[in-house]
N, C-alpha and C positions, 0 to 999 in steps of 0.2 A: 407405662401408666400415662392419661391422659392428662393436659395440666387443667388447672383448676377453675372453675367458673369464674368469669369474668362479674364482679359480685354489682359493679357500676353500672351494667345491665340485665337484671336480672329479666327473664320472659317468665309471665304467672301463666301458667297454664292448668286449664281445667280437666278435670278427673272426670271420666264421664263413665256412668254405672255400667259393670260388663253385665251382658244379660245371659251369658251363662249358666247353666246349673249351679245350683248355690251348694257348697258340700257341708255347710256348717251350719247347726239349728238349734235350739233351746226350744224344747216343749215337755212340759209335762215334770219338770225338774229333774230333764235329763238333754247333758248337753253329746251330741249325735254327731258323725262322719258319715254323710252316706247310710243314714238309717244304724249305720253301728255306733252303740252310746261307749263313749267314752270315759263322762262323769254323772254321778249318779246324785239322788242326792242333793242336787243344785236349788240353793236355798230360795226363798221369792223374790229376795232383794238383789237378786243379782238380773243383770242386763248383758243380752246380749246383741250386737250390730251388726250388721255390714261393713267391712271395708270403707266403702263409699260411701254411705250415708254420714259414716263423720270424717272422713278426711274428702272436700271437696275441689282444692285447688292448691298448687303450687310452685315454687319456681322452680325446680328441679331441672335439670338437662331433659330436654322432649323425648330423646330415645329411653333414658331410666326411664321414664315415668310413663311411656308407650308398655315398659317391660313388668313395668306395677300393675298397670290396666288390664292388662293378660290374665295376669293371676288373682287378680283383686278377689273374683269369684271364690276364691278357696279361703281367704282370711276373713277374722272378724274381731270387734273388741269386745270384752266383757268389763263389767261395771259393777258398780253395786250403791246402796242407799244405806246411810243409818240415820237412825233418829236423832243422836244429839253432834254436834259439830267436834273435832278434836284435833291436834294435832299429831296424833296418830292411832290408825284406824285399823284390825284385824278382822278378815271377815273370811268363810267358806268359800272358795268355788265351786262345792262336790266333792266328791270322794268317787277312788279308783282303791279297784284291790285284782289283784293276778293280773297286772297286764308290767312287760318289763316297760323299764324307762331307763333314762342315761338325764344328770342333772349335771350343773356346774353351781356351786357353792362357796361363799366365801368361808376358808377357814381361817384366816386371820383377816383382819383391816384391809388388808393391803391383795391379800392372795385368794386364787379361787382354784378349784380342782372338782375335777369330776368323781361322780358319785350315782352307784345305779341300786335298786331296786325293784319292788313289783307292786306298790301300795302308795298312796299317799301319806301316810304315817311316816314310810321310808325317808322321805326327803329328809335334809341338813337345813337348819334354820340359814338364811340369808341365800337360799338357792336364785341364779340369775335366771335361770330359764329350768323348764323339764320336756321333754321330748320323752312321747311314747309311740310305743312298737301297737300298730294296730294290722296284725296279720289279715285279720279277717278280708281286710279289701287291699292287702297287700300297701299299708302307707304307716304314715306316720304323723305325729300330732304335735306341736310345737304350744306352750305354754309359756309365752316371756312378759314379765312384769314389766311395765315403761313407767315411764313418766304422763302426769297430769297436771298443766296447774303448776304449782311449787311441789308437787307432792312424787317423792319418785318410790316405789313399789319393790317388795322383793317376795319369793315363796315361802312357807311354813310348813312343815309337819301339823297335821292334826290328829287328834286323835279317830280312832276305825275309818283309816284309809282318808279320812277329807284331806283335799288340800287347802290350805289356808293362805289368801294373801294379807301382807300387810302393806299399808300406804303412810307414811308419814313424812314431814317437813321438815323438820329438826329446827322446828321453833316454838314456843307455844303461844308465840305470836302470830303464827298463821296457820289456820283451821278451817277444814272441808267434812263436808259431811255427805255428799254425794260425788261419783264419779261415772263420767261414760265408758271410757277408754283407757283403764288403771294398765287393760293385761290385753296382749295380743294374742290370738288365736291364729293358727296356719296349719294348712294338711299340704301333703304333698306324696307323693310314691317315692321317690329319691331321696335320701335322710344326709345329703352333699344339696343339693336345690331345695329343701325346705329352708337351709341358714341365708342362701342367697336371697331366696323370695321373701323371707319374713324380714330379714333387716332390710330388704331395699322398700319394701312396703313401708317398715317405720322410719327410713330416712326422709320418705315421699312426708308420711306422717306429721312427724314431729318437726322436720326439715331444721334439726338442730347442728347436725354431724354431716359428715359425708363418707361413702364409700371408699374403701381403699383404691378401685380401679377409678376415682375422679383425682385424686392424687399424686405428688411426684413423690418418690420414696429417697431421703437418704444415698448417697452416690456409695456411702462404706456398707452397703446389704451385699457388693460381690467381691468384699476383699476381707483382707488378716488385718487384724488391730491387735493393742493389748491394750488393758485395763491395769491399774494401778493397785486396788484395792486389796486384794489379799498378798502383795507384797508387801505394800507397807503399813496398810490401814489409813492410822491418822498421823502416821511419821510422815507421811509423802513430802519430799524437798526437791529441789531443781535437779541438785547432783544424782538423786535416785533415779529421780525419770529417766535422766540422759544414760545413766549405766544401765537400766534395762532396755532403752533400745540400743545399746551399742551391744549389748551381750545375742539380741535378737539378729542384729544386722550381719556382725561375726558369724554367727551359727549360720547364714544362709537365707533370711528371713528377713529380709526389713519390713517391720511394718505398715501399711496405709491409711493407718488411723492411730491414735491414742486417746484413750479417756482417762486421764488425772481427774479420779474419783476425791471423795471427802477428805478434808483434811488438807484443802488449798486456801480455805478462803478466811477475813476476818471475822472470828467470832469467839464470845468469851460466854462467860454465866456470871448473873446478875449479881454475884458478890463478888467479883474481879473488876480491877479497875476499867470502866467503860472506853477506854482508847488503847487499851492494850487487848493483843493475844490473849487466848488460856495456853498457858505452857502444859509441858510433859502431857499430852495426852496421845494415846497409842493404842487401844483397842477401838471398837467400833461399842458404843453403849453411854461410854465417856463424854460425847460431845452431845446428847441429846438433850440436853438440857440449855447448849449453846445458841447464843443467836446471833447473828451477824451486829456489827459494830459499824463495819464499812462497807461499802459495795462492792468494794476492790479485792485482789487478791491480799492473800496474809502475809503479814512478817517475813516468814520463808523464801518465799517468792520475790516478795517486793524488794528485797535487798539482793536480788540478782544481780548483778553487772555483766554486760554484754559484753562477749568474747571470754568470760572468764574459762569457759569448757572448751574455748575452742583451739588453744593455742598447746605447744607442744609440752608447755610446765603447768597443763591445768592437773589442779589437784584429783590426788585420787579417789575414789569411795569404796569403803568397809563391807562387803557387800552380807558382810555377819550380822553387820549393825541393825538393821531391822529388825529379824531374826528375835535377837536377843532384847529389845525392846519388846518385841510380840512377847515374847515369853516370861519378859518379866510382867510387863501387863496381864497376863493368863493368871500369871501365883495373883495377883490382887484380885481379880474376878473370882477364882475360886476363894481364895478366903475371905472375900465379901462375903459369898453368898453360903459358905461356913457361918459365919458373923450372924447373917439372917436366919437363916436355919435355929440358929441355937435361941434366937430372940422370940421364933415362932414355936418353939417347943419350949421356951415358960424359963429359960435359962437367964438369971437376974443380974449376974456378972459376967460383962463383957468383954473387961480391961484387957484379957490378956488376947481376946479376937482384934480389939481396935491397937493394940502394941504389935500384933503383925503385920496387921495391915500398913500400919501408920511404917513401918521399919519397911514394909515391901515397898512402899509409895519414897522414901527415900532411898532406896536402892535403884530406883528407875531414876529418878533425877539424877544420879549420880554419874548413870552411863549415859544420858543427856546430855549432860554437861562434860565428862569425859571426851564424850564421842563430838562433842561441841556439831550437832547435827549440821554438815558440813552446807553451808549457803555461800556458793563462790561469790565472792566480793563483796564478802561480810565488811561489816562497817559501812557501807553506801548511803543511800538516802533513809535507810533507815524507817522510825514510826513519821515521818514527814509524809507532806502531801505530792511530793513530788512525782510528775507522771514523766520524767525526760525519758526518751526511748532507752537509752544505754540502761537504764534499772528496768529491774519488774518482769510482769510478765508478759509484756512485748519486747524484750530482751531475750529472753528466755526462748518465745517461740520463734523468734527468727533466730538464733543459733542453731535451735534444732535443727529447722528445714536447712538451713546452711549446709550441716553436717551430715542431715541424712536426707537425701535430694529424695526419696521415694514417700518421705512422708505426706501423705495431703491432705489429712485432717487431723486437727487437735481440738479434742472437746473436752469440758468440766462438768464436774457434777454441780448440782445444785438442790437445794426441795424447793418444793411447790413456794413455800411460805419463805423462801430465802435459805434459812437454815432450818435445823433440824427445831428448833425453838425459835423459830420467824428472826423478825428484824429487832434490835432491843430499842425499845423506846428512846429518843432525845438524841442517838447516836448520829440519825442523819435527818435528811430534809423530808422524810416519810413521817406521816400521819399512823404511827405504829401503837399498838397497844396491847398488854397481854392479857388474851382471853384464857380464860380459863376452860377446859374441855367437858362436852357431856356428851359421853361415850353410850347411840342407842342399843335399849333392852336386845334387839336384834343381833348383836355381837355378845350377847353370853356366851350363845353357842360353839363361840371361837375358842381359838388355841391361844394358853397365854402367852403374851408378847414383850419381849420385855422394851419395844420399842412404844408401843402403846401405856407400857406401864411408865417410861421415863416424862414421857409428852404428857400423859395427865399429870406427872407429878408436877412438872413444869412450868406447865402451860405455852401457850404459842405464842408471840409477838406477832400481830396480826396488823399487817397495813391495811389501812382502810379501804374496802372494795371500790372507793372512786377513785385509790391510786394504783390500782393492779396492774395498770399499763404502764406507770409511771417507776413502780418497783422493777419491774420485768425490763425494760426501756433500759432503764438507767443502767443494770447491769450488765445487760448485752449488749448494748451499746459498749460500751468498755468494753467486754471481750471480745468483742467483732474487733476495736481497734486495733485488740492488743496480738492479735493472730487466732484467736479463737476461732473455732469452724460450726462448732454444735455445743447442745448441750445434754447431758442424762439428767433428767430430772424425777427426784426419787419422792417417797413421803407426799404422793399425789391426796390419798384418800384424807389425810389430816382436817381437809375443809368441812368433812360432814361433824366433829368437832368442835366446832367454832361458828356454828352456825344462827344461835339465837338468837343475836341480836340485828341480823342482817337477813331477814322474813325468811329465814330456814337454807338448806344443802342446796336446793337448786336453783335458788335464788342468787347465793355466794356464789354457785361453781361459777353460773351464769359471766358474774363479771369475771370472775377470774381469769378462766377458760379464753374470754373475749381478749382480755389484756396481753396473754401470754399466745394469744396465735395472732396479734398484731404485733406481735415483738419478734416472732418470730420471720414474717413477712417483713420486717424491715431490716433485722441483721443477720438472719441468717438462711437467707435464702426461701423461704417459709417452710422446709424441710429437715432442718436442724436439728433433731431432737429424736431421744430414746423415750419415751414414757416408760416409767417404773413406779412400781408400788401403786398400782391404779386397777386392781381388776376387780372394778366395779359399775355397774351398769350407770349412774352417775355421770363417769367419766365417760364412759364411750357413747353414752347420747346425748354429752351437753360439751364434752371435748374434744372431739375427733374432726371438728370443722375442717383444722391445718394439720393437727399429727396425724403423722404416716408410718408412724413406727412404734412397737413398743414390747416389752416383755411380754412370755404369754408362760414363764412358771415363776417359781420361786426362788429365793438365788440358790446359785450353787454351792450349796453346804461340802466341805470339803472332809466334816468331820461330824457325828450327831451333836450338837451343842448340851443335850441330854446324856451323854455319856457312856451311849450305848456303843461297844469297842467294834462290832458289824455296821455299826451307822457309815462309816465309810462304804459299804459296799451300795446297804439296801438304800442310802436316801439318793442313790443317782436313778436309780430306776424311777422312784417318786415323783423325780424332776421331769424325767422323758413323760411320766402321766400327765402331767401338769401343762405341759407344753403342746404335746399332741390334741388334748385334748379342747385345751382351752381354744388350740387355734380353728377350732369347729365355729365358735363365734367371732372371736377376735380379730380372725384371718377376715373379715368382712369388713372393718375397720380400719386395720393396722397391717402392717407387715410385720407376721410375728416374728420377735427376737428369744432362740433361745439361749440369751446368757451366754458367760464365759464357761471355763472350766481351765483345770489347769493341767499342764501336759503331763507332769511327772507324777500327778496321783495314783491312786491305785487301778484305782476304773478309767482313767485318762480315755484306754483306746475303745470303753462302754462310750464314753461322751464323745468322742471324734466321729465316732461309724454314724452318731446320732446326727451330728453338725453337720455332716457330711452332705446329707441329704433333704434338712430341713426345710433349704431353703431361701434363707436369711443368711447375714453376715456371721464369720468366724474368727472369736475373739479369745485369748488367753488371761489367766491373772496371774502366769506363772511371778513365783517368789525370784529375787535373782538369783541366776547361779542353778534354778531350780527349773530345766529346759530339760526336753525331751523332744531331740531335731528331728532325730528317725521317725518318732508316730506324723508330727508338724506335716511332712516331705507328703505324706497320706495324702493331707488335709489340703495343703497350700505353693500352689507356684515360685518359684522362686523370685516375681515379683510382685510378690504380695497381693495377688489377685485370687480367687477359687474358683471349680468348675461347679458352680453354683446351677442348683436344680431352676427348672421355668416356673415352677407352683412354692404353696408352701404346703410341707408333709400332713397328713391326716390320717388319724386311726381309720383302717380298713372295715368293712362293712362287719364284717363279722365280728368285728371286736368291741362295736359302738356300744351292746348292752352287756358287756363282759367288765367284771373286773380283773385286769391284769396285775396287781398288786398281790391280791394274797385269797384269788380265790384257789391257788393251788392247780389249776389245768393252766389257765389262756397264757399266750403268747400275743405280747405289744405289735403289732405290725402296723407299717406306718409306709402310704404310698406316698408318688412324688413323678415330676416328671423332667426327663433330659431331652435334648430338642432332637432326637431320632430314636425315643427310647423310654421304657418308662423303668423305674426302681419299687422294690417293695426292701422296707430294713425289717427284718424281725431282731425282736429283742427281748431277752427275758428280765421282766423288772419284779419277779416276784419275790416278795420278802419282807415287803413294809405295805405301810398306808393308816388312813385317818381311821382312828377308834370313837366311833359317837359316845361311848361311854367315858371315855377315859380326855375326849376333845382335845387329842393332840395328835399328830404322826408317829406309832412308833412302830419295831420292828415285829415282825412276823414270822417266825426263824424254820416254823413247821412248812412256808411254802419257798422256802429258799433251797431249789431245786432242780434239776434238768429239769426241762416242761417241752413235750414236744408237741409239735401243730402242723398245717399245712400249708403250701402256697401254692397260688393261680396262678394265672396271666389273669384273670377276671378278678382278679383281686385288685388291680388297679382301677382306678376310674375313668378311664379312659374317654370320655364325655364329657370331664370337667372342665378340659379345654381343647378348643376346636381346632387348633393346628396339633394335639395329639391324638384325635381321635379316628382317624384313618388307620394308626399306627395298631390299634387295638381290634381292627378289624382283620390284619394280617391270617393268610391259612398260615403259618407258622412261626415260630420265633424261639431265636438262642437264650437260654438264661445261662447266666455268668454267675457264679458262686465266689460272691470276695473273698473271704475268710478260706473256704475251703480249696481255691483255686481249680474249680471245676465246670466245665462248660455241660451243655445238655438242650438238644431240640426238644420242643413241645407244640404242640395245638392248643387251641381252644377244647378241643375235645378230649385229650390230653387227663388221665387221673392229675390230681392234688400231687404236686411233689410233697413228701413224708420229711420232715426235720425234727430234731433233736438239739435243742438249744441250753449249753450250760449255763446255770445262774451269772448274771454282771455280764453274757455274752453277747456277741449278734452275730447274725448273717446276714450280707447284702445282696439282694438277688438285684441282675441289672435282665431286664427282658429289651431285646432286639427286634424288631421286624424282621422274617430272612427273605431278600431279596434271589427272584430268581432271573437269571440272566439269559447267556447262551445255553446250549443244549448241555443238561448233564450240571450245569453249574449255579451253586448256590451260595449267597453271601450274605455275611451280616458283622459289623464291626462291633466292638466290644469296648476299645479304647487302650486308655493306662493302667493296666491293671494292677502300678503299684503305687495308685491313688483309690480312696476309699470308693470317691462316687466316679466308676472306670469312664461311664458314660457321659458322664458330664466334659469330657476332655475330648471329644467329638465335638470339633465348631462347623464344619462343612463334610456334606458327604453328597455326591455325584455320580451318579452310573450311567454308562456310555455301552450300550447296544447297539450298534449300527450294523452288526453282520460281518463287517470287515474287521471290525477292531471292537471287542467288550472290554472294557474297562473300568474301576471304580475310584474315584477321585475321593480323599479324604484330607481335610486339615484337622492335625492332629495340634492342640495343645498341650506342652509339659514335655517333659525330657522321661526317658523310661522305657518301660516293657508292653510296646503296641499289640494288641491280640485281635486277632479277626478269626470266624468261622468262614472257611473256605472248603468247598467241598471238590475241590480240584486243586491242583498249585496253580502257582499264577507264573506266568512264562520270564515274566520279568517284574521288579520293583525298583522305579524311580524315587528316589528321598531329595527335597527340594533341587531338583533336575538332575541331580546323578544317578545315575546306576549304583543301586545298594542289593548287598546280602539282604536275605531273609531266611527265615524257616517253616518248613511245613512238615507237616505229619499227617501219617496213617488216619490218624483221631477227627483229621481235618482243622487242625489248628494250624493259623498262620501267626507269624510272629516277626516284628523287627523290632531293632532298638533304634530309640529316636532320641534325637540329642533334644538339649534347651538350646536354643538360639535366641539369645540376649536382642539382637540387634533386628529382628523378624517376631518381638512379641512373645517369644517363646512359641511359638506357631509354625509347624513344619509343612509339608505338603508332601505327601504319599500319594501314589501311582500305584495300581497294580494293573498290569496288563495279562491279558489271558489269551 
């Protein structure tokens, strides 16, 4: 990626009107593109203005400005006027029926997913954009609600096909009655280009964020890691983290990064001693009303003593302990739900429920006390303010790096406001205040969410926005000094609940994101962050000036929290749909992160296949002793790096307006690039999805069955990568079926490959251009077929055809079974400078066993002589 712009020397560039034909027009209550109507019955109070009439100048880089300038005739802004000022205004933009659309909407405060339909009335609440298919002119039109002044906007469904826009400030103190540019409209003949062009235009127009191409991404994007969340939940502590890293190392996979998730902070409830951490927390949900009372690590980590786990007499760790605590926590959670259900149904005597819950809580405490959550060095600095290097997080990270040499990065979790419940007033030097939450009516159509319930219940200890940078710098500077190299920031969209007194959601967000960006630049090299629970346009338009990586899906759910036993299967397909479709727009701002999974889950292979070609980092959240190392070997090199694709995965063109979750016919296909080929993953995700009636994601068992589809080399969008474009023009391609272990030669004129995929399974197709060498010699390398992304293992490829000698030189990373297509058998093979045996069959399969050579970084030099 290009380095960030130098903010100290901005150049103000003027946007010159494009004289090319204008694509869009609003006349006679119709919004048309090249004369084709896309919205009818547009109200008279709605306006349309060309892009250049609204956006006059910008200090964005000149090449980006010129690119936007070249497409400016294809876009413009919608606005509207209302009679009375308000903090929340809703207006129709017109209506459409009988036209396919793809949209992204928020199904929770924090998370977005795709939705398709044919009418404005089919839209869901809080839609972030809608892409319309206009086959009459082989084009697409996108409508993107944006930010204007102190207002943000979203699309809502209307009656009779109307598309409603909702503009809201989030504060009754901030009102408006008219907008000139509350939604952006853009036209393109390519569904991938339209995303680039539209969000590049908004980059120039708003100038409040940067595109992914302008930023550095975190170094962990090419690596394998482990997150502690599903292994421990809130019971995470040093000895358990150590045990987890040790297990991976002994299994042959040293993580290059770890994320110490929620549970490490100094946090307590308002009813607790303000100077002590709340004890006996196990499951996620229990901590959501807790607030930070110190800005450093909690007691569990603060009492760690340097060297405690390095010596031969290091205390052992009971790997069963976290599961005992978690299972007891689940019992308490179930009993609590039963109690609440009884209350809702009118039961007046709930003493039996309370007695059961009390008994279970006592049993949980006894497990904690009996097991004495092992903190090596217990009895050290305790609750004092000791910052000595031989205690606490700094001592722990130092010991981890001493023991596990390949561990590059240690990150920790925190919420945007500090903890879930913010910062407890009066416990730090920061000016914090408990602010009660106001949930926008636009979120009424979203899924019931425990996090929202808890946050509304307890409010948030909000640090005054003028001290947002102090909050982040206080935490991050301490963590950086303690050996932490980055942060996963969660619960980001809490801010929209808290903005009444602070000028509204846009103004509060600007203050917080500015403070966060400055702290990232100062403490974590500007890029040490994964953003999470952030999937709303406010964040992307205001918070991504510095942030360059973020989650593009909901959490990995290993089972259905609502109790459907099949949820362990169908929820995994839902996750892949979130990630692939969200990447269409989020990938313009951030490197998409497909989240962790568990390698021993019943659908672990399904997840692994998608992570192999997603183009982002690969990390798991395995429980202790809960690893499938044979599966991980197909994803990760022994040195903890990964054969990463060169782009981020996106749905193929024929999936864009389809429903691969429960239409009972569509297979999700995603495409990506390797250095010397392309790849398509076909995943049967059918069996679950959003129910607009029940306002939740649920199973559709009638769709959970085998699906048939087709795959073709032209499904890969070769022109989306300048370095890959020539590969798509090859006369012939080799296709390797990773799961079926099959080779096939095709051309661009070949019939599509017909496939049938079983539920919760997949196939990965690697496409490699076939090179014609000497007379009768054709060659194409597949790579290591023991890896899911075989093509990603080919690091360098050179062909030599001088007449006297014809040869192929390949640098292969990894160890295992190398496969290539070769129309004739080579005369010789050299492996790392020495002649080596190889296999060749009349089916043109060329095979070679390649070793992992640690000293060479796992790269082998392979030469075939013809």
